[in-house]
N, C-alpha and C positions, 0 to 999 in steps of 0.2 A: 504494500500500498503506500502511496505517494503522501505528500501532504495535502493537508485541506486545502480545498479552493472556496475560499471565504464569497467571492463574489457570487458561486452556485449556491451555495447556502443561504446566502440573502435571496437568490432568485426562486429557490423553491420554498423556502419561508413564506414570501410574498404570494406565490401562486396557490399555498394552501391556506392563504387568508389569515393567517397568523401576526400579531406583532412581534417584536423583539422580546416583549415582557411576557408573552404568553406562552412563546416557545421556551424561553428560559425557565420559566416555572415548571412546565413539562419535563425538561431536560434536568430539572433541580440544580441549576446554577443562576447566578447574577444575569439580570438584561446587561450591565455591563462588561461581563466576560462575553457573552454571545455577543455582542457589538463588537469587540474586539477580534473574535474570532472571523466576523464577516469582513472587516476592514485588513484584516491580515496582521492586525498586532499580537494573534495571540494563536499559538499551535496546540491546540487541544491532543490529550493522549488518545490511545487507541480504543480506550472504553468508550469515550466522549463520541470519538467520531462515528464509532459502530452505533450508539445511540443517538445520533443526529440523524443518521441514514435512516434508521429504524422509524423514529418518530415523524420524520418528513416522507416515510414510504417510499424512500429510493433506493438505488443500488449504491453500496461503498465509492463505484468508479465515477459515479455522477456528481459526487462532492469532493472528489481529491484529484489531484494533478497524477500523472504517471510518473512511477518511480524514477524514471531517468530525467523529467523535467525536475523534479525534487531533488536530485543528487548534483542536477547543473546549477541549481541557482544558492 
């Protein structure tokens, strides 16, 4: 798994009709933490990435960069 694509997380969150506060509450994290993930200021652990994907009902690959891109950056 590569690093998280915060822009994709934000896009899928918006498509789901959730606010930052609503999704953060479902994930058990603060709205500020989720906001930093979405803007690239925070890299969540594997467990949280899995929980984000599950909560948004998307595949892991839809919210992460390919490993090659993660290593290159």
